[in-house]
KOLMAR-319797 format. One record per residue (C-alpha): residue number from 1; x, y, z. Coordinates in Angstrom, 2 decimals. Each point is the difference from the previous one (the first is absolute). Layout:
<pts>
<pt num="NUM" x="X" y="Y" z="Z"/>
...
</pts>
This chain:
<pts>
<pt num="1" x="69.20" y="143.51" z="-24.20"/>
<pt num="2" x="0.75" y="2.03" z="3.12"/>
<pt num="3" x="-2.43" y="2.36" z="1.69"/>
<pt num="4" x="2.58" y="2.80" z="-0.40"/>
<pt num="5" x="0.12" y="-0.55" z="-3.78"/>
<pt num="6" x="-3.78" y="0.04" z="-0.19"/>
<pt num="7" x="-0.13" y="3.22" z="2.00"/>
<pt num="8" x="2.50" y="1.69" z="-2.32"/>
<pt num="9" x="-1.81" y="-1.29" z="-3.08"/>
<pt num="10" x="-3.34" y="1.30" z="1.31"/>
<pt num="11" x="1.51" y="3.39" z="0.79"/>
<pt num="12" x="1.41" y="0.22" z="-3.53"/>
<pt num="13" x="-3.41" y="-0.80" z="-1.50"/>
<pt num="14" x="-1.72" y="2.60" z="2.17"/>
<pt num="15" x="2.61" y="2.63" z="-0.92"/>
<pt num="16" x="-0.45" y="-0.75" z="-3.71"/>
<pt num="17" x="-3.78" y="0.20" z="0.33"/>
<pt num="18" x="0.26" y="3.33" z="1.79"/>
<pt num="19" x="2.17" y="1.39" z="-2.77"/>
<pt num="20" x="-2.30" y="-1.34" z="-2.72"/>
<pt num="21" x="-2.99" y="1.67" z="1.60"/>
<pt num="22" x="1.63" y="3.41" z="0.13"/>
<pt num="23" x="-2.00" y="2.51" z="-2.04"/>
<pt num="24" x="-0.72" y="3.72" z="-0.20"/>
<pt num="25" x="-2.39" y="-0.13" z="2.95"/>
<pt num="26" x="2.46" y="-1.68" z="2.35"/>
<pt num="27" x="2.84" y="2.29" z="-1.04"/>
<pt num="28" x="-2.24" y="3.02" z="0.54"/>
<pt num="29" x="-1.01" y="-1.28" z="3.43"/>
<pt num="30" x="3.66" y="-0.44" z="0.98"/>
<pt num="31" x="0.88" y="3.46" z="-1.27"/>
<pt num="32" x="-2.94" y="1.68" z="1.75"/>
<pt num="33" x="0.87" y="-1.77" z="3.25"/>
<pt num="34" x="3.43" y="1.62" z="-0.18"/>
<pt num="35" x="-1.21" y="3.37" z="-1.36"/>
<pt num="36" x="-3.65" y="0.40" z="1.10"/>
<pt num="37" x="-0.24" y="3.67" z="-1.02"/>
<pt num="38" x="1.21" y="-0.56" z="-3.57"/>
<pt num="39" x="-2.62" y="0.55" z="-2.71"/>
<pt num="40" x="0.62" y="-3.03" z="-2.21"/>
<pt num="41" x="-1.37" y="0.73" z="-3.46"/>
<pt num="42" x="1.00" y="-3.22" z="-1.70"/>
<pt num="43" x="1.93" y="-3.25" z="0.42"/>
<pt num="44" x="0.91" y="-1.94" z="-3.11"/>
<pt num="45" x="2.02" y="-3.14" z="-0.60"/>
<pt num="46" x="2.72" y="0.48" z="-2.64"/>
<pt num="47" x="0.76" y="-3.55" z="-1.21"/>
<pt num="48" x="3.03" y="1.09" z="-2.03"/>
<pt num="49" x="1.63" y="1.28" z="3.22"/>
<pt num="50" x="-1.56" y="-2.56" z="2.34"/>
<pt num="51" x="-0.80" y="2.95" z="2.24"/>
<pt num="52" x="-3.05" y="1.91" z="1.16"/>
<pt num="53" x="-0.30" y="3.69" z="-0.83"/>
<pt num="54" x="-1.63" y="2.10" z="2.74"/>
<pt num="55" x="-1.23" y="3.48" z="-0.86"/>
<pt num="56" x="-0.63" y="2.44" z="2.86"/>
<pt num="57" x="-2.17" y="2.91" z="-1.14"/>
<pt num="58" x="1.53" y="3.46" z="0.25"/>
<pt num="59" x="-1.66" y="2.18" z="-2.66"/>
<pt num="60" x="2.12" y="0.40" z="-3.11"/>
<pt num="61" x="3.00" y="-1.58" z="1.70"/>
<pt num="62" x="-0.95" y="-3.48" z="1.28"/>
<pt num="63" x="2.48" y="-2.08" z="1.99"/>
<pt num="64" x="0.86" y="-3.25" z="-1.80"/>
<pt num="65" x="1.41" y="-2.93" z="1.98"/>
<pt num="66" x="0.93" y="-3.55" z="-0.99"/>
<pt num="67" x="-0.07" y="-2.98" z="2.36"/>
<pt num="68" x="0.21" y="-3.79" z="0.00"/>
<pt num="69" x="-3.04" y="-2.22" z="0.56"/>
<pt num="70" x="0.76" y="-0.34" z="3.72"/>
<pt num="71" x="0.51" y="3.74" z="0.50"/>
<pt num="72" x="3.46" y="-0.69" z="1.35"/>
<pt num="73" x="1.79" y="2.74" z="-1.94"/>
<pt num="74" x="-1.00" y="3.31" z="-1.57"/>
<pt num="75" x="1.68" y="1.76" z="-2.93"/>
<pt num="76" x="-0.63" y="3.60" z="-1.00"/>
<pt num="77" x="1.61" y="1.65" z="-3.01"/>
<pt num="78" x="0.36" y="-0.26" z="-3.76"/>
<pt num="79" x="-0.68" y="-3.35" z="-1.68"/>
<pt num="80" x="1.29" y="0.17" z="-3.57"/>
<pt num="81" x="-0.99" y="-2.40" z="-2.79"/>
<pt num="82" x="3.34" y="-0.46" z="-1.76"/>
<pt num="83" x="-1.65" y="-0.92" z="-3.31"/>
<pt num="84" x="-1.89" y="3.26" z="-0.34"/>
<pt num="85" x="2.07" y="1.97" z="2.55"/>
<pt num="86" x="-3.25" y="1.24" z="1.52"/>
<pt num="87" x="-0.53" y="0.44" z="3.71"/>
<pt num="88" x="-3.00" y="-2.16" z="0.97"/>
<pt num="89" x="-0.83" y="2.57" z="2.65"/>
<pt num="90" x="-0.54" y="2.68" z="-2.66"/>
<pt num="91" x="-2.47" y="-2.23" z="-1.83"/>
<pt num="92" x="-1.82" y="-0.69" z="3.26"/>
<pt num="93" x="-0.27" y="3.69" z="0.90"/>
<pt num="94" x="-1.34" y="0.84" z="-3.48"/>
<pt num="95" x="-2.58" y="-2.75" z="0.28"/>
<pt num="96" x="-1.14" y="0.99" z="3.49"/>
<pt num="97" x="-0.19" y="3.74" z="-0.63"/>
<pt num="98" x="-1.66" y="-0.18" z="-3.42"/>
<pt num="99" x="-3.27" y="1.91" z="-0.34"/>
<pt num="100" x="-2.89" y="-0.51" z="-2.39"/>
<pt num="101" x="0.55" y="2.95" z="-2.33"/>
<pt num="102" x="-3.56" y="0.04" z="-1.34"/>
<pt num="103" x="-1.44" y="-0.09" z="3.53"/>
<pt num="104" x="1.69" y="3.29" z="0.90"/>
<pt num="105" x="-2.27" y="3.10" z="-0.05"/>
<pt num="106" x="1.27" y="1.31" z="-3.34"/>
<pt num="107" x="-3.12" y="2.15" z="-0.36"/>
<pt num="108" x="1.14" y="1.90" z="3.11"/>
<pt num="109" x="3.48" y="0.68" z="-1.28"/>
<pt num="110" x="1.51" y="3.00" z="-1.74"/>
<pt num="111" x="0.59" y="-1.34" z="-3.49"/>
<pt num="112" x="2.90" y="1.09" z="-2.19"/>
<pt num="113" x="0.32" y="-1.40" z="-3.56"/>
<pt num="114" x="3.18" y="0.39" z="-2.03"/>
<pt num="115" x="0.29" y="-1.13" z="-3.61"/>
<pt num="116" x="-2.38" y="-2.87" z="-0.71"/>
<pt num="117" x="-0.28" y="-0.79" z="3.74"/>
<pt num="118" x="0.28" y="-3.74" z="-0.68"/>
<pt num="119" x="2.14" y="-0.82" z="3.04"/>
<pt num="120" x="-1.77" y="0.49" z="3.30"/>
<pt num="121" x="1.32" y="0.69" z="3.48"/>
<pt num="122" x="-1.48" y="1.09" z="3.35"/>
<pt num="123" x="1.94" y="2.11" z="2.48"/>
<pt num="124" x="-1.01" y="0.58" z="3.63"/>
<pt num="125" x="1.38" y="3.48" z="0.48"/>
<pt num="126" x="0.28" y="2.62" z="2.75"/>
<pt num="127" x="0.12" y="3.56" z="-1.39"/>
<pt num="128" x="2.52" y="1.09" z="2.63"/>
<pt num="129" x="2.30" y="-3.00" z="-0.46"/>
<pt num="130" x="3.25" y="1.07" z="-1.75"/>
<pt num="131" x="0.42" y="-3.46" z="-1.54"/>
<pt num="132" x="-3.49" y="0.28" z="-1.49"/>
<pt num="133" x="1.03" y="3.25" z="-1.64"/>
<pt num="134" x="3.09" y="-1.74" z="-1.33"/>
<pt num="135" x="-1.97" y="-2.84" z="-1.60"/>
<pt num="136" x="-2.32" y="2.51" z="-1.67"/>
<pt num="137" x="3.10" y="1.39" z="-1.70"/>
<pt num="138" x="0.85" y="-3.53" z="-1.15"/>
<pt num="139" x="-3.49" y="-0.48" z="-1.45"/>
<pt num="140" x="0.60" y="3.15" z="-2.04"/>
<pt num="141" x="2.83" y="-1.80" z="-1.81"/>
<pt num="142" x="-2.30" y="-2.83" z="-1.13"/>
<pt num="143" x="-2.65" y="-0.46" z="-2.67"/>
<pt num="144" x="-2.77" y="-2.47" z="-0.88"/>
<pt num="145" x="-0.93" y="-0.22" z="3.67"/>
<pt num="146" x="-3.11" y="0.57" z="2.11"/>
<pt num="147" x="0.71" y="1.01" z="3.59"/>
<pt num="148" x="-2.76" y="-0.29" z="2.60"/>
<pt num="149" x="0.88" y="2.10" z="3.06"/>
<pt num="150" x="-1.73" y="-1.10" z="3.20"/>
<pt num="151" x="0.32" y="2.78" z="2.56"/>
<pt num="152" x="1.56" y="-1.58" z="3.06"/>
<pt num="153" x="1.09" y="2.65" z="2.51"/>
<pt num="154" x="1.96" y="-1.29" z="3.00"/>
<pt num="155" x="-0.99" y="2.47" z="2.69"/>
<pt num="156" x="2.57" y="-1.25" z="2.52"/>
<pt num="157" x="2.76" y="1.14" z="-2.36"/>
<pt num="158" x="-1.65" y="2.97" z="-1.72"/>
<pt num="159" x="-2.60" y="1.75" z="2.14"/>
<pt num="160" x="-1.49" y="2.06" z="-2.84"/>
<pt num="161" x="-0.04" y="-2.80" z="-2.56"/>
<pt num="162" x="-3.66" y="-1.06" z="0.60"/>
<pt num="163" x="-1.19" y="3.59" z="-0.40"/>
<pt num="164" x="2.19" y="0.43" z="-3.09"/>
<pt num="165" x="-1.32" y="-3.24" z="-1.49"/>
<pt num="166" x="-3.61" y="1.09" z="0.46"/>
<pt num="167" x="0.75" y="3.40" z="-1.55"/>
<pt num="168" x="1.55" y="-1.64" z="-3.05"/>
<pt num="169" x="-2.96" y="-2.35" z="-0.41"/>
<pt num="170" x="-2.50" y="2.86" z="0.34"/>
<pt num="171" x="1.77" y="2.15" z="-2.59"/>
<pt num="172" x="-1.84" y="0.68" z="-3.29"/>
<pt num="173" x="2.78" y="-1.85" z="-1.86"/>
<pt num="174" x="1.43" y="-2.67" z="2.30"/>
<pt num="175" x="2.81" y="-1.09" z="-2.29"/>
<pt num="176" x="1.16" y="3.58" z="-0.53"/>
<pt num="177" x="-0.15" y="0.70" z="3.74"/>
<pt num="178" x="2.00" y="-3.17" z="0.69"/>
<pt num="179" x="2.68" y="0.76" z="-2.59"/>
<pt num="180" x="0.18" y="3.67" z="0.98"/>
<pt num="181" x="0.81" y="-1.00" z="3.56"/>
<pt num="182" x="2.18" y="-3.04" z="-0.62"/>
<pt num="183" x="2.00" y="1.33" z="-2.96"/>
<pt num="184" x="-0.13" y="3.76" z="0.43"/>
<pt num="185" x="-0.55" y="0.56" z="3.72"/>
<pt num="186" x="-3.24" y="1.95" z="-0.45"/>
<pt num="187" x="-2.37" y="-0.82" z="2.85"/>
<pt num="188" x="-3.69" y="-0.70" z="-0.71"/>
<pt num="189" x="-2.43" y="2.78" z="0.88"/>
<pt num="190" x="-3.23" y="-2.02" z="0.23"/>
<pt num="191" x="-1.59" y="-0.32" z="3.44"/>
<pt num="192" x="0.02" y="-3.77" z="0.07"/>
<pt num="193" x="-3.53" y="-0.25" z="1.39"/>
<pt num="194" x="-1.54" y="-1.96" z="-2.87"/>
<pt num="195" x="-0.86" y="-3.70" z="0.15"/>
<pt num="196" x="3.33" y="-1.76" z="-0.39"/>
<pt num="197" x="1.50" y="-3.50" z="0.26"/>
<pt num="198" x="3.12" y="0.86" z="2.03"/>
<pt num="199" x="-1.03" y="-1.62" z="3.29"/>
<pt num="200" x="-1.27" y="-3.13" z="-1.77"/>
<pt num="201" x="3.25" y="-0.39" z="-1.93"/>
<pt num="202" x="2.02" y="0.42" z="3.20"/>
<pt num="203" x="-2.06" y="-2.75" z="1.64"/>
<pt num="204" x="0.45" y="-2.22" z="-3.05"/>
<pt num="205" x="3.76" y="0.53" z="-0.02"/>
<pt num="206" x="0.30" y="-0.80" z="3.68"/>
<pt num="207" x="-2.04" y="-3.19" z="-0.44"/>
<pt num="208" x="2.42" y="-1.08" z="-2.74"/>
<pt num="209" x="3.09" y="0.69" z="2.11"/>
<pt num="210" x="1.15" y="3.03" z="-1.98"/>
<pt num="211" x="2.14" y="1.93" z="2.44"/>
<pt num="212" x="2.02" y="2.27" z="-2.26"/>
<pt num="213" x="-0.25" y="2.16" z="-3.07"/>
<pt num="214" x="0.32" y="-0.18" z="-2.87"/>
<pt num="215" x="-1.21" y="-3.58" z="-0.39"/>
<pt num="216" x="-0.41" y="-1.22" z="-3.57"/>
<pt num="217" x="-2.41" y="-2.70" z="-1.15"/>
<pt num="218" x="0.47" y="-1.37" z="-3.51"/>
<pt num="219" x="-2.71" y="-1.56" z="-2.16"/>
<pt num="220" x="1.05" y="-3.55" z="0.95"/>
<pt num="221" x="-0.45" y="0.82" z="3.69"/>
<pt num="222" x="3.69" y="0.45" z="0.81"/>
<pt num="223" x="0.46" y="2.51" z="2.82"/>
<pt num="224" x="3.26" y="1.91" z="0.27"/>
<pt num="225" x="0.59" y="2.66" z="2.67"/>
<pt num="226" x="2.33" y="2.90" z="-0.61"/>
<pt num="227" x="0.87" y="2.64" z="-2.58"/>
<pt num="228" x="1.04" y="-2.08" z="-2.99"/>
<pt num="229" x="1.72" y="1.65" z="-2.93"/>
<pt num="230" x="-1.57" y="0.08" z="-3.44"/>
<pt num="231" x="2.48" y="-2.69" z="-1.09"/>
<pt num="232" x="-1.01" y="-2.26" z="2.89"/>
<pt num="233" x="-3.70" y="0.47" z="-0.77"/>
<pt num="234" x="0.68" y="-0.79" z="-3.67"/>
<pt num="235" x="1.85" y="-3.17" z="1.04"/>
<pt num="236" x="-3.00" y="-1.14" z="2.06"/>
<pt num="237" x="-2.35" y="0.67" z="-2.91"/>
<pt num="238" x="2.31" y="-2.10" z="-2.20"/>
<pt num="239" x="-0.08" y="-2.84" z="2.55"/>
<pt num="240" x="-3.80" y="0.07" z="0.03"/>
<pt num="241" x="-0.15" y="0.03" z="-3.81"/>
<pt num="242" x="2.30" y="-3.02" z="-0.11"/>
<pt num="243" x="-2.08" y="-2.14" z="2.36"/>
</pts>
C-alpha cells in the first residue's frame, strides 16, 4: 500500500469525522465568525432537510437562514412542506414570537366582554394608531369574545399618545373612554395624573419585541401583528379550537 494512498485514506477519514462532529455549536461559531454582530436567537438541526436553521432575532420579524453542516452555503426564503403546503418559516416565527397569555398583565388591561366572552384575546394598542381604530371596528362585528386592551402608545409615531393613554386609563369609565375615542372620535377629558400602568406596559412590550400596533395575542400564545379583519380573527379562533 503506497504512502500516497494512505495519505488520501487518512484525509478522507478526517473529513468524515469533521462532518460527523458538526453540531449546533460549531455551526453557530462559523456563522458568528462571519457575522459577529448578528444576534443569533437559535440554531436547530432539521433532520428532514439535513440542514441547520439559524434564527437571527429582529423583534416580530426574525431573519431565518438555512445552511449545511459545514456552513458552506446559506439559503434564505420560503421552505414549503409539500404535504401540508405550509411554510416552515411561518411555523418557526409563530413558535419564536409566542407569548404566555396568562403571564400578560390582564388585570392592567381595559376589558371588553361581548356575548358570553368565552374567546379571549389581548391587543397591544396605541390610541392614536389608525389601524388600532380599524381593529376596534372589527371587534364590534364579533360576539362571544373578551378583548383585553393593553395601552401601548408609540411616542415616536404619535407624540400625544402617551398622554392620551393615561387620560383614558384615569377616566371614571375606562372602557367607555376608550370606545368613545376609538369608535366615535371623542377625546378623553380626564387629566391622566392617576396611578396608571402605561409606562410599565410600554416597557413590557419593548422587552417582548413588540414594535408595532395593533399586536394581537391569542389564548394559545400566538402573536399576530396588524389590523386583522373580524373574519381573520374568527379563523384564528377556529384554528385554536381545532388544536
